[in-house]
mmCIF file as Biopython writes it, N, C-alpha, C and O atoms, coordinates in Angstrom:
data_model
#
loop_
_atom_site.group_PDB
_atom_site.id
_atom_site.type_symbol
_atom_site.label_atom_id
_atom_site.label_alt_id
_atom_site.label_comp_id
_atom_site.label_asym_id
_atom_site.label_entity_id
_atom_site.label_seq_id
_atom_site.pdbx_PDB_ins_code
_atom_site.Cartn_x
_atom_site.Cartn_y
_atom_site.Cartn_z
_atom_site.occupancy
_atom_site.B_iso_or_equiv
_atom_site.auth_seq_id
_atom_site.auth_asym_id
_atom_site.pdbx_PDB_model_num
ATOM 1   N N  . MET A ? 1  ? 46.118 -3.556  -63.289 1.0 0.0 1  A 1 
ATOM 2   C CA . MET A ? 1  ? 45.905 -4.810  -63.518 1.0 0.0 1  A 1 
ATOM 3   C C  . MET A ? 1  ? 44.757 -4.654  -63.940 1.0 0.0 1  A 1 
ATOM 4   O O  . MET A ? 1  ? 44.129 -5.708  -64.030 1.0 0.0 1  A 1 
ATOM 5   N N  . LEU A ? 2  ? 44.180 -3.673  -64.265 1.0 0.0 2  A 1 
ATOM 6   C CA . LEU A ? 2  ? 42.140 -4.243  -64.756 1.0 0.0 2  A 1 
ATOM 7   C C  . LEU A ? 2  ? 42.397 -3.970  -66.162 1.0 0.0 2  A 1 
ATOM 8   O O  . LEU A ? 2  ? 41.819 -4.741  -66.927 1.0 0.0 2  A 1 
ATOM 9   N N  . GLU A ? 3  ? 43.061 -3.139  -66.654 1.0 0.0 3  A 1 
ATOM 10  C CA . GLU A ? 3  ? 43.489 -3.048  -68.263 1.0 0.0 3  A 1 
ATOM 11  C C  . GLU A ? 3  ? 43.812 -4.506  -68.832 1.0 0.0 3  A 1 
ATOM 12  O O  . GLU A ? 3  ? 43.301 -5.117  -69.771 1.0 0.0 3  A 1 
ATOM 13  N N  . ARG A ? 4  ? 44.976 -4.904  -67.820 1.0 0.0 4  A 1 
ATOM 14  C CA . ARG A ? 4  ? 45.620 -5.917  -68.728 1.0 0.0 4  A 1 
ATOM 15  C C  . ARG A ? 4  ? 44.426 -7.137  -68.451 1.0 0.0 4  A 1 
ATOM 16  O O  . ARG A ? 4  ? 44.609 -8.062  -69.243 1.0 0.0 4  A 1 
ATOM 17  N N  . VAL A ? 5  ? 43.768 -7.273  -67.936 1.0 0.0 5  A 1 
ATOM 18  C CA . VAL A ? 5  ? 42.771 -8.086  -67.983 1.0 0.0 5  A 1 
ATOM 19  C C  . VAL A ? 5  ? 41.789 -8.201  -68.826 1.0 0.0 5  A 1 
ATOM 20  O O  . VAL A ? 5  ? 41.512 -9.232  -69.438 1.0 0.0 5  A 1 
ATOM 21  N N  . LYS A ? 6  ? 41.050 -6.848  -68.922 1.0 0.0 6  A 1 
ATOM 22  C CA . LYS A ? 6  ? 40.597 -6.123  -70.324 1.0 0.0 6  A 1 
ATOM 23  C C  . LYS A ? 6  ? 41.148 -6.905  -71.549 1.0 0.0 6  A 1 
ATOM 24  O O  . LYS A ? 6  ? 40.609 -7.835  -72.148 1.0 0.0 6  A 1 
ATOM 25  N N  . THR A ? 7  ? 42.179 -6.395  -71.750 1.0 0.0 7  A 1 
ATOM 26  C CA . THR A ? 7  ? 43.078 -7.192  -73.093 1.0 0.0 7  A 1 
ATOM 27  C C  . THR A ? 7  ? 43.818 -8.530  -72.890 1.0 0.0 7  A 1 
ATOM 28  O O  . THR A ? 7  ? 44.579 -8.979  -73.747 1.0 0.0 7  A 1 
ATOM 29  N N  . SER A ? 8  ? 43.600 -9.053  -71.898 1.0 0.0 8  A 1 
ATOM 30  C CA . SER A ? 8  ? 43.496 -10.608 -71.644 1.0 0.0 8  A 1 
ATOM 31  C C  . SER A ? 8  ? 42.219 -11.208 -72.367 1.0 0.0 8  A 1 
ATOM 32  O O  . SER A ? 8  ? 42.319 -12.092 -73.218 1.0 0.0 8  A 1 
ATOM 33  N N  . LEU A ? 9  ? 40.779 -10.557 -71.884 1.0 0.0 9  A 1 
ATOM 34  C CA . LEU A ? 9  ? 39.119 -11.199 -72.129 1.0 0.0 9  A 1 
ATOM 35  C C  . LEU A ? 9  ? 39.259 -11.118 -73.453 1.0 0.0 9  A 1 
ATOM 36  O O  . LEU A ? 9  ? 39.422 -12.179 -74.057 1.0 0.0 9  A 1 
ATOM 37  N N  . ARG A ? 10 ? 39.229 -9.821  -74.229 1.0 0.0 10 A 1 
ATOM 38  C CA . ARG A ? 10 ? 39.838 -9.196  -75.591 1.0 0.0 10 A 1 
ATOM 39  C C  . ARG A ? 10 ? 39.886 -10.333 -76.550 1.0 0.0 10 A 1 
ATOM 40  O O  . ARG A ? 10 ? 39.153 -10.789 -77.428 1.0 0.0 10 A 1 
ATOM 41  N N  . ALA A ? 11 ? 41.528 -10.720 -75.811 1.0 0.0 11 A 1 
ATOM 42  C CA . ALA A ? 11 ? 42.587 -11.749 -76.938 1.0 0.0 11 A 1 
ATOM 43  C C  . ALA A ? 11 ? 41.544 -13.167 -77.075 1.0 0.0 11 A 1 
ATOM 44  O O  . ALA A ? 11 ? 41.802 -13.914 -78.019 1.0 0.0 11 A 1 
ATOM 45  N N  . VAL A ? 12 ? 40.332 -13.563 -76.120 1.0 0.0 12 A 1 
ATOM 46  C CA . VAL A ? 12 ? 40.770 -15.042 -76.290 1.0 0.0 12 A 1 
ATOM 47  C C  . VAL A ? 12 ? 38.736 -14.475 -75.803 1.0 0.0 12 A 1 
ATOM 48  O O  . VAL A ? 12 ? 37.993 -15.025 -74.990 1.0 0.0 12 A 1 
ATOM 49  N N  . GLY A ? 13 ? 38.401 -13.043 -76.844 1.0 0.0 13 A 1 
ATOM 50  C CA . GLY A ? 13 ? 36.637 -13.302 -76.562 1.0 0.0 13 A 1 
ATOM 51  C C  . GLY A ? 13 ? 35.910 -14.021 -77.465 1.0 0.0 13 A 1 
ATOM 52  O O  . GLY A ? 13 ? 34.710 -14.251 -77.321 1.0 0.0 13 A 1 
ATOM 53  N N  . HIS A ? 14 ? 36.670 -14.444 -78.530 1.0 0.0 14 A 1 
ATOM 54  C CA . HIS A ? 14 ? 36.501 -15.383 -79.406 1.0 0.0 14 A 1 
ATOM 55  C C  . HIS A ? 14 ? 35.922 -16.910 -79.212 1.0 0.0 14 A 1 
ATOM 56  O O  . HIS A ? 14 ? 35.015 -17.392 -79.891 1.0 0.0 14 A 1 
ATOM 57  N N  . ASP A ? 15 ? 36.516 -17.470 -78.316 1.0 0.0 15 A 1 
ATOM 58  C CA . ASP A ? 15 ? 35.987 -18.597 -77.309 1.0 0.0 15 A 1 
ATOM 59  C C  . ASP A ? 15 ? 36.156 -18.706 -75.870 1.0 0.0 15 A 1 
ATOM 60  O O  . ASP A ? 15 ? 37.017 -18.367 -75.058 1.0 0.0 15 A 1 
ATOM 61  N N  . ARG A ? 16 ? 34.657 -19.495 -75.830 1.0 0.0 16 A 1 
ATOM 62  C CA . ARG A ? 16 ? 33.717 -19.320 -74.274 1.0 0.0 16 A 1 
ATOM 63  C C  . ARG A ? 16 ? 34.641 -19.815 -73.722 1.0 0.0 16 A 1 
ATOM 64  O O  . ARG A ? 16 ? 35.176 -19.116 -72.861 1.0 0.0 16 A 1 
ATOM 65  N N  . ALA A ? 17 ? 35.256 -21.314 -73.997 1.0 0.0 17 A 1 
ATOM 66  C CA . ALA A ? 17 ? 35.768 -21.985 -72.706 1.0 0.0 17 A 1 
ATOM 67  C C  . ALA A ? 17 ? 36.911 -20.970 -71.932 1.0 0.0 17 A 1 
ATOM 68  O O  . ALA A ? 17 ? 37.120 -20.929 -70.720 1.0 0.0 17 A 1 
ATOM 69  N N  . ALA A ? 18 ? 37.373 -20.420 -72.656 1.0 0.0 18 A 1 
ATOM 70  C CA . ALA A ? 18 ? 39.223 -19.212 -72.872 1.0 0.0 18 A 1 
ATOM 71  C C  . ALA A ? 18 ? 38.463 -18.438 -71.975 1.0 0.0 18 A 1 
ATOM 72  O O  . ALA A ? 18 ? 38.980 -18.247 -70.874 1.0 0.0 18 A 1 
ATOM 73  N N  . PHE A ? 19 ? 36.702 -17.660 -72.317 1.0 0.0 19 A 1 
ATOM 74  C CA . PHE A ? 19 ? 37.008 -16.947 -71.966 1.0 0.0 19 A 1 
ATOM 75  C C  . PHE A ? 19 ? 36.508 -16.497 -70.654 1.0 0.0 19 A 1 
ATOM 76  O O  . PHE A ? 19 ? 36.637 -15.414 -70.083 1.0 0.0 19 A 1 
ATOM 77  N N  . GLU A ? 20 ? 35.853 -17.681 -70.281 1.0 0.0 20 A 1 
ATOM 78  C CA . GLU A ? 20 ? 35.374 -17.923 -68.667 1.0 0.0 20 A 1 
ATOM 79  C C  . GLU A ? 20 ? 36.588 -18.247 -67.677 1.0 0.0 20 A 1 
ATOM 80  O O  . GLU A ? 20 ? 36.720 -17.779 -66.546 1.0 0.0 20 A 1 
ATOM 81  N N  . THR A ? 21 ? 37.563 -19.260 -68.408 1.0 0.0 21 A 1 
ATOM 82  C CA . THR A ? 21 ? 38.975 -19.465 -67.631 1.0 0.0 21 A 1 
ATOM 83  C C  . THR A ? 21 ? 39.533 -18.086 -67.203 1.0 0.0 21 A 1 
ATOM 84  O O  . THR A ? 21 ? 39.492 -17.527 -66.107 1.0 0.0 21 A 1 
ATOM 85  N N  . ARG A ? 22 ? 39.959 -17.779 -68.147 1.0 0.0 22 A 1 
ATOM 86  C CA . ARG A ? 22 ? 40.815 -16.223 -67.812 1.0 0.0 22 A 1 
ATOM 87  C C  . ARG A ? 22 ? 39.944 -15.644 -67.164 1.0 0.0 22 A 1 
ATOM 88  O O  . ARG A ? 22 ? 40.283 -15.543 -65.985 1.0 0.0 22 A 1 
ATOM 89  N N  . LEU A ? 23 ? 38.399 -14.956 -67.510 1.0 0.0 23 A 1 
ATOM 90  C CA . LEU A ? 23 ? 37.673 -14.370 -66.667 1.0 0.0 23 A 1 
ATOM 91  C C  . LEU A ? 23 ? 38.058 -14.948 -64.670 1.0 0.0 23 A 1 
ATOM 92  O O  . LEU A ? 23 ? 38.609 -14.364 -63.737 1.0 0.0 23 A 1 
ATOM 93  N N  . ARG A ? 24 ? 37.492 -16.160 -64.797 1.0 0.0 24 A 1 
ATOM 94  C CA . ARG A ? 24 ? 37.338 -16.553 -63.427 1.0 0.0 24 A 1 
ATOM 95  C C  . ARG A ? 24 ? 38.829 -16.261 -62.757 1.0 0.0 24 A 1 
ATOM 96  O O  . ARG A ? 24 ? 38.746 -15.641 -61.696 1.0 0.0 24 A 1 
ATOM 97  N N  . GLN A ? 25 ? 40.339 -16.633 -63.231 1.0 0.0 25 A 1 
ATOM 98  C CA . GLN A ? 25 ? 41.626 -16.047 -63.022 1.0 0.0 25 A 1 
ATOM 99  C C  . GLN A ? 25 ? 41.280 -14.610 -62.395 1.0 0.0 25 A 1 
ATOM 100 O O  . GLN A ? 25 ? 41.321 -14.409 -61.181 1.0 0.0 25 A 1 
ATOM 101 N N  . ALA A ? 26 ? 40.986 -13.777 -63.198 1.0 0.0 26 A 1 
ATOM 102 C CA . ALA A ? 26 ? 40.972 -12.573 -63.318 1.0 0.0 26 A 1 
ATOM 103 C C  . ALA A ? 26 ? 39.802 -12.189 -61.753 1.0 0.0 26 A 1 
ATOM 104 O O  . ALA A ? 26 ? 40.105 -11.343 -60.912 1.0 0.0 26 A 1 
ATOM 105 N N  . LEU A ? 27 ? 38.638 -12.949 -61.704 1.0 0.0 27 A 1 
ATOM 106 C CA . LEU A ? 27 ? 37.885 -12.407 -60.284 1.0 0.0 27 A 1 
ATOM 107 C C  . LEU A ? 27 ? 38.799 -12.913 -59.243 1.0 0.0 27 A 1 
ATOM 108 O O  . LEU A ? 27 ? 38.607 -12.600 -58.068 1.0 0.0 27 A 1 
ATOM 109 N N  . ALA A ? 28 ? 39.880 -13.750 -59.626 1.0 0.0 28 A 1 
ATOM 110 C CA . ALA A ? 28 ? 40.242 -14.574 -57.815 1.0 0.0 28 A 1 
ATOM 111 C C  . ALA A ? 28 ? 41.430 -13.844 -57.577 1.0 0.0 28 A 1 
ATOM 112 O O  . ALA A ? 28 ? 42.127 -14.016 -56.577 1.0 0.0 28 A 1 
ATOM 113 N N  . GLN A ? 29 ? 41.721 -12.882 -58.644 1.0 0.0 29 A 1 
ATOM 114 C CA . GLN A ? 29 ? 42.889 -11.689 -57.827 1.0 0.0 29 A 1 
ATOM 115 C C  . GLN A ? 29 ? 42.563 -10.110 -58.770 1.0 0.0 29 A 1 
ATOM 116 O O  . GLN A ? 29 ? 43.278 -9.466  -59.537 1.0 0.0 29 A 1 
ATOM 117 N N  . LEU A ? 30 ? 41.836 -10.004 -58.515 1.0 0.0 30 A 1 
ATOM 118 C CA . LEU A ? 30 ? 41.445 -8.600  -58.387 1.0 0.0 30 A 1 
ATOM 119 C C  . LEU A ? 30 ? 40.980 -8.179  -57.599 1.0 0.0 30 A 1 
ATOM 120 O O  . LEU A ? 30 ? 40.107 -8.832  -57.027 1.0 0.0 30 A 1 
ATOM 121 N N  . PRO A ? 31 ? 41.277 -7.020  -57.205 1.0 0.0 31 A 1 
ATOM 122 C CA . PRO A ? 31 ? 40.800 -6.646  -56.137 1.0 0.0 31 A 1 
ATOM 123 C C  . PRO A ? 31 ? 38.964 -6.057  -55.966 1.0 0.0 31 A 1 
ATOM 124 O O  . PRO A ? 31 ? 38.311 -5.813  -56.981 1.0 0.0 31 A 1 
ATOM 125 N N  . SER A ? 32 ? 38.585 -5.962  -55.076 1.0 0.0 32 A 1 
ATOM 126 C CA . SER A ? 32 ? 36.329 -6.043  -54.872 1.0 0.0 32 A 1 
ATOM 127 C C  . SER A ? 32 ? 36.136 -4.561  -55.600 1.0 0.0 32 A 1 
ATOM 128 O O  . SER A ? 32 ? 35.080 -4.470  -56.226 1.0 0.0 32 A 1 
ATOM 129 N N  . ALA A ? 33 ? 37.060 -3.285  -55.618 1.0 0.0 33 A 1 
ATOM 130 C CA . ALA A ? 33 ? 36.432 -2.520  -56.150 1.0 0.0 33 A 1 
ATOM 131 C C  . ALA A ? 33 ? 36.787 -2.623  -58.119 1.0 0.0 33 A 1 
ATOM 132 O O  . ALA A ? 33 ? 35.959 -2.439  -59.011 1.0 0.0 33 A 1 
ATOM 133 N N  . ASP A ? 34 ? 38.339 -2.987  -58.281 1.0 0.0 34 A 1 
ATOM 134 C CA . ASP A ? 34 ? 38.189 -3.801  -59.466 1.0 0.0 34 A 1 
ATOM 135 C C  . ASP A ? 34 ? 37.340 -4.475  -60.799 1.0 0.0 34 A 1 
ATOM 136 O O  . ASP A ? 34 ? 36.931 -4.175  -61.921 1.0 0.0 34 A 1 
ATOM 137 N N  . ARG A ? 35 ? 37.402 -5.952  -59.533 1.0 0.0 35 A 1 
ATOM 138 C CA . ARG A ? 35 ? 36.103 -6.643  -59.645 1.0 0.0 35 A 1 
ATOM 139 C C  . ARG A ? 35 ? 34.887 -5.890  -60.560 1.0 0.0 35 A 1 
ATOM 140 O O  . ARG A ? 35 ? 34.806 -6.344  -61.702 1.0 0.0 35 A 1 
ATOM 141 N N  . ARG A ? 36 ? 33.855 -4.719  -60.204 1.0 0.0 36 A 1 
ATOM 142 C CA . ARG A ? 36 ? 32.456 -4.009  -59.750 1.0 0.0 36 A 1 
ATOM 143 C C  . ARG A ? 36 ? 33.149 -3.490  -61.053 1.0 0.0 36 A 1 
ATOM 144 O O  . ARG A ? 36 ? 32.536 -3.845  -62.060 1.0 0.0 36 A 1 
ATOM 145 N N  . ASP A ? 37 ? 33.944 -2.958  -61.225 1.0 0.0 37 A 1 
ATOM 146 C CA . ASP A ? 37 ? 34.130 -2.701  -62.379 1.0 0.0 37 A 1 
ATOM 147 C C  . ASP A ? 37 ? 34.599 -2.952  -63.912 1.0 0.0 37 A 1 
ATOM 148 O O  . ASP A ? 37 ? 34.484 -2.211  -64.888 1.0 0.0 37 A 1 
ATOM 149 N N  . LEU A ? 38 ? 35.231 -4.393  -63.781 1.0 0.0 38 A 1 
ATOM 150 C CA . LEU A ? 38 ? 35.177 -5.747  -64.372 1.0 0.0 38 A 1 
ATOM 151 C C  . LEU A ? 38 ? 33.408 -6.030  -64.655 1.0 0.0 38 A 1 
ATOM 152 O O  . LEU A ? 38 ? 32.920 -5.654  -65.721 1.0 0.0 38 A 1 
ATOM 153 N N  . LYS A ? 39 ? 32.934 -6.408  -64.072 1.0 0.0 39 A 1 
ATOM 154 C CA . LYS A ? 39 ? 31.624 -6.626  -64.153 1.0 0.0 39 A 1 
ATOM 155 C C  . LYS A ? 39 ? 30.848 -5.517  -65.202 1.0 0.0 39 A 1 
ATOM 156 O O  . LYS A ? 39 ? 30.166 -5.660  -66.216 1.0 0.0 39 A 1 
ATOM 157 N N  . ARG A ? 40 ? 31.339 -4.282  -64.377 1.0 0.0 40 A 1 
ATOM 158 C CA . ARG A ? 40 ? 30.228 -3.429  -65.652 1.0 0.0 40 A 1 
ATOM 159 C C  . ARG A ? 40 ? 30.411 -3.730  -67.300 1.0 0.0 40 A 1 
ATOM 160 O O  . ARG A ? 40 ? 29.598 -3.859  -68.215 1.0 0.0 40 A 1 
ATOM 161 N N  . TRP A ? 41 ? 32.184 -3.789  -67.209 1.0 0.0 41 A 1 
ATOM 162 C CA . TRP A ? 41 ? 32.947 -3.744  -68.580 1.0 0.0 41 A 1 
ATOM 163 C C  . TRP A ? 41 ? 32.210 -5.050  -69.129 1.0 0.0 41 A 1 
ATOM 164 O O  . TRP A ? 41 ? 31.650 -4.898  -70.215 1.0 0.0 41 A 1 
ATOM 165 N N  . CYS A ? 42 ? 32.134 -6.246  -68.567 1.0 0.0 42 A 1 
ATOM 166 C CA . CYS A ? 42 ? 32.394 -7.625  -69.031 1.0 0.0 42 A 1 
ATOM 167 C C  . CYS A ? 42 ? 30.666 -7.473  -69.973 1.0 0.0 42 A 1 
ATOM 168 O O  . CYS A ? 42 ? 30.402 -7.615  -71.167 1.0 0.0 42 A 1 
ATOM 169 N N  . PHE A ? 43 ? 29.903 -7.176  -68.934 1.0 0.0 43 A 1 
ATOM 170 C CA . PHE A ? 43 ? 28.282 -6.758  -69.662 1.0 0.0 43 A 1 
ATOM 171 C C  . PHE A ? 43 ? 28.266 -6.178  -70.181 1.0 0.0 43 A 1 
ATOM 172 O O  . PHE A ? 43 ? 27.794 -6.441  -71.287 1.0 0.0 43 A 1 
ATOM 173 N N  . LEU A ? 44 ? 28.711 -4.945  -69.938 1.0 0.0 44 A 1 
ATOM 174 C CA . LEU A ? 44 ? 28.665 -4.129  -71.213 1.0 0.0 44 A 1 
ATOM 175 C C  . LEU A ? 44 ? 29.228 -4.430  -72.846 1.0 0.0 44 A 1 
ATOM 176 O O  . LEU A ? 44 ? 28.747 -4.065  -73.919 1.0 0.0 44 A 1 
ATOM 177 N N  . ILE A ? 45 ? 30.489 -5.279  -72.526 1.0 0.0 45 A 1 
ATOM 178 C CA . ILE A ? 45 ? 30.907 -5.393  -74.084 1.0 0.0 45 A 1 
ATOM 179 C C  . ILE A ? 45 ? 30.400 -6.890  -74.664 1.0 0.0 45 A 1 
ATOM 180 O O  . ILE A ? 45 ? 29.874 -6.916  -75.777 1.0 0.0 45 A 1 
ATOM 181 N N  . TYR A ? 46 ? 30.596 -8.385  -73.747 1.0 0.0 46 A 1 
ATOM 182 C CA . TYR A ? 46 ? 30.370 -9.998  -73.650 1.0 0.0 46 A 1 
ATOM 183 C C  . TYR A ? 46 ? 28.627 -9.933  -73.203 1.0 0.0 46 A 1 
ATOM 184 O O  . TYR A ? 46 ? 28.188 -11.017 -72.819 1.0 0.0 46 A 1 
ATOM 185 N N  . GLY A ? 47 ? 28.074 -9.285  -73.214 1.0 0.0 47 A 1 
ATOM 186 C CA . GLY A ? 47 ? 26.571 -9.517  -72.585 1.0 0.0 47 A 1 
ATOM 187 C C  . GLY A ? 47 ? 25.476 -9.684  -72.867 1.0 0.0 47 A 1 
ATOM 188 O O  . GLY A ? 47 ? 24.443 -9.828  -72.212 1.0 0.0 47 A 1 
ATOM 189 N N  . GLU A ? 48 ? 25.743 -9.660  -74.039 1.0 0.0 48 A 1 
ATOM 190 C CA . GLU A ? 48 ? 24.639 -10.549 -75.261 1.0 0.0 48 A 1 
ATOM 191 C C  . GLU A ? 48 ? 25.120 -11.740 -75.958 1.0 0.0 48 A 1 
ATOM 192 O O  . GLU A ? 48 ? 24.527 -12.519 -76.704 1.0 0.0 48 A 1 
ATOM 193 N N  . SER A ? 49 ? 26.554 -11.698 -75.471 1.0 0.0 49 A 1 
ATOM 194 C CA . SER A ? 49 ? 27.252 -13.311 -76.466 1.0 0.0 49 A 1 
ATOM 195 C C  . SER A ? 49 ? 27.928 -14.119 -75.265 1.0 0.0 49 A 1 
ATOM 196 O O  . SER A ? 49 ? 28.605 -15.121 -75.498 1.0 0.0 49 A 1 
ATOM 197 N N  . TYR A ? 50 ? 27.683 -13.567 -73.767 1.0 0.0 50 A 1 
ATOM 198 C CA . TYR A ? 50 ? 28.176 -14.570 -72.821 1.0 0.0 50 A 1 
ATOM 199 C C  . TYR A ? 50 ? 27.218 -13.936 -71.509 1.0 0.0 50 A 1 
ATOM 200 O O  . TYR A ? 50 ? 27.419 -13.721 -70.314 1.0 0.0 50 A 1 
ATOM 201 N N  . PHE A ? 51 ? 26.312 -13.807 -72.260 1.0 0.0 51 A 1 
ATOM 202 C CA . PHE A ? 51 ? 25.615 -13.926 -71.096 1.0 0.0 51 A 1 
ATOM 203 C C  . PHE A ? 51 ? 25.678 -14.456 -69.417 1.0 0.0 51 A 1 
ATOM 204 O O  . PHE A ? 51 ? 25.986 -14.001 -68.315 1.0 0.0 51 A 1 
ATOM 205 N N  . THR A ? 52 ? 25.128 -15.827 -70.081 1.0 0.0 52 A 1 
ATOM 206 C CA . THR A ? 52 ? 24.715 -17.494 -68.797 1.0 0.0 52 A 1 
ATOM 207 C C  . THR A ? 52 ? 25.799 -17.011 -68.571 1.0 0.0 52 A 1 
ATOM 208 O O  . THR A ? 52 ? 25.778 -16.129 -67.713 1.0 0.0 52 A 1 
ATOM 209 N N  . VAL A ? 53 ? 27.371 -17.387 -69.285 1.0 0.0 53 A 1 
ATOM 210 C CA . VAL A ? 53 ? 28.892 -17.482 -68.381 1.0 0.0 53 A 1 
ATOM 211 C C  . VAL A ? 53 ? 29.058 -15.849 -67.369 1.0 0.0 53 A 1 
ATOM 212 O O  . VAL A ? 53 ? 29.429 -15.776 -66.197 1.0 0.0 53 A 1 
ATOM 213 N N  . LEU A ? 54 ? 28.850 -15.260 -67.832 1.0 0.0 54 A 1 
ATOM 214 C CA . LEU A ? 54 ? 29.162 -13.820 -66.587 1.0 0.0 54 A 1 
ATOM 215 C C  . LEU A ? 54 ? 28.085 -13.573 -65.651 1.0 0.0 54 A 1 
ATOM 216 O O  . LEU A ? 54 ? 28.200 -12.695 -64.796 1.0 0.0 54 A 1 
ATOM 217 N N  . CYS A ? 55 ? 26.841 -14.431 -65.774 1.0 0.0 55 A 1 
ATOM 218 C CA . CYS A ? 55 ? 26.174 -14.698 -64.624 1.0 0.0 55 A 1 
ATOM 219 C C  . CYS A ? 55 ? 26.465 -15.611 -63.869 1.0 0.0 55 A 1 
ATOM 220 O O  . CYS A ? 55 ? 26.140 -15.402 -62.700 1.0 0.0 55 A 1 
ATOM 221 N N  . GLN A ? 56 ? 27.164 -16.958 -64.163 1.0 0.0 56 A 1 
ATOM 222 C CA . GLN A ? 56 ? 27.377 -17.524 -63.536 1.0 0.0 56 A 1 
ATOM 223 C C  . GLN A ? 56 ? 28.921 -17.781 -62.599 1.0 0.0 56 A 1 
ATOM 224 O O  . GLN A ? 56 ? 29.259 -18.517 -61.673 1.0 0.0 56 A 1 
ATOM 225 N N  . CYS A ? 57 ? 29.752 -16.445 -63.659 1.0 0.0 57 A 1 
ATOM 226 C CA . CYS A ? 57 ? 30.990 -16.131 -62.807 1.0 0.0 57 A 1 
ATOM 227 C C  . CYS A ? 57 ? 30.619 -15.405 -62.147 1.0 0.0 57 A 1 
ATOM 228 O O  . CYS A ? 57 ? 30.552 -16.024 -61.085 1.0 0.0 57 A 1 
ATOM 229 N N  . PHE A ? 58 ? 30.169 -14.076 -61.905 1.0 0.0 58 A 1 
ATOM 230 C CA . PHE A ? 58 ? 29.994 -13.169 -60.965 1.0 0.0 58 A 1 
ATOM 231 C C  . PHE A ? 58 ? 28.717 -13.673 -60.085 1.0 0.0 58 A 1 
ATOM 232 O O  . PHE A ? 58 ? 28.175 -12.996 -59.211 1.0 0.0 58 A 1 
ATOM 233 N N  . ALA A ? 59 ? 28.382 -14.837 -60.434 1.0 0.0 59 A 1 
ATOM 234 C CA . ALA A ? 59 ? 27.530 -15.405 -59.198 1.0 0.0 59 A 1 
ATOM 235 C C  . ALA A ? 59 ? 28.325 -16.444 -58.188 1.0 0.0 59 A 1 
ATOM 236 O O  . ALA A ? 59 ? 28.207 -16.476 -56.963 1.0 0.0 59 A 1 
ATOM 237 N N  . ASP A ? 60 ? 28.830 -16.951 -58.681 1.0 0.0 60 A 1 
ATOM 238 C CA . ASP A ? 60 ? 29.636 -17.559 -57.836 1.0 0.0 60 A 1 
ATOM 239 C C  . ASP A ? 60 ? 31.061 -16.553 -57.363 1.0 0.0 60 A 1 
ATOM 240 O O  . ASP A ? 60 ? 31.760 -17.394 -56.797 1.0 0.0 60 A 1 
ATOM 241 N N  . LEU A ? 61 ? 31.448 -15.888 -57.333 1.0 0.0 61 A 1 
ATOM 242 C CA . LEU A ? 61 ? 32.249 -15.105 -56.817 1.0 0.0 61 A 1 
ATOM 243 C C  . LEU A ? 61 ? 31.225 -14.491 -56.106 1.0 0.0 61 A 1 
ATOM 244 O O  . LEU A ? 61 ? 31.510 -14.308 -54.922 1.0 0.0 61 A 1 
ATOM 245 N N  . ASN A ? 62 ? 30.153 -14.124 -56.443 1.0 0.0 62 A 1 
ATOM 246 C CA . ASN A ? 62 ? 29.201 -13.395 -54.884 1.0 0.0 62 A 1 
ATOM 247 C C  . ASN A ? 62 ? 29.013 -14.452 -53.865 1.0 0.0 62 A 1 
ATOM 248 O O  . ASN A ? 62 ? 28.902 -13.869 -52.787 1.0 0.0 62 A 1 
ATOM 249 N N  . THR A ? 63 ? 28.928 -15.679 -53.706 1.0 0.0 63 A 1 
ATOM 250 C CA . THR A ? 63 ? 29.212 -17.014 -53.310 1.0 0.0 63 A 1 
ATOM 251 C C  . THR A ? 63 ? 29.921 -17.114 -52.498 1.0 0.0 63 A 1 
ATOM 252 O O  . THR A ? 63 ? 29.594 -17.274 -51.322 1.0 0.0 63 A 1 
ATOM 253 N N  . LEU A ? 64 ? 31.147 -17.041 -52.948 1.0 0.0 64 A 1 
ATOM 254 C CA . LEU A ? 64 ? 32.573 -17.114 -52.030 1.0 0.0 64 A 1 
ATOM 255 C C  . LEU A ? 64 ? 32.769 -15.973 -51.234 1.0 0.0 64 A 1 
ATOM 256 O O  . LEU A ? 64 ? 33.032 -16.168 -50.048 1.0 0.0 64 A 1 
ATOM 257 N N  . ALA A ? 65 ? 32.710 -15.074 -51.559 1.0 0.0 65 A 1 
ATOM 258 C CA . ALA A ? 65 ? 32.736 -13.527 -50.870 1.0 0.0 65 A 1 
ATOM 259 C C  . ALA A ? 65 ? 31.795 -13.479 -48.991 1.0 0.0 65 A 1 
ATOM 260 O O  . ALA A ? 65 ? 32.201 -13.051 -47.911 1.0 0.0 65 A 1 
ATOM 261 N N  . GLY A ? 66 ? 30.616 -14.063 -49.354 1.0 0.0 66 A 1 
ATOM 262 C CA . GLY A ? 66 ? 29.762 -13.834 -48.464 1.0 0.0 66 A 1 
ATOM 263 C C  . GLY A ? 66 ? 28.680 -14.931 -48.180 1.0 0.0 66 A 1 
ATOM 264 O O  . GLY A ? 66 ? 27.825 -14.745 -47.315 1.0 0.0 66 A 1 
#
């Protein structure tokens, strides 16, 4: 499932709003181990372009988790 999410994010990587929507959907569905891997991958691939979006999405996830 993680690879499907990465493929989906690559497909919308040019559109900030679509990227954020897909990322939030993925984070809601993935198990925690996959979310950690996705976080690393997202910051590596999209950290320069979507740093603020990534920080917000993953911060929101941490808030919901605990």
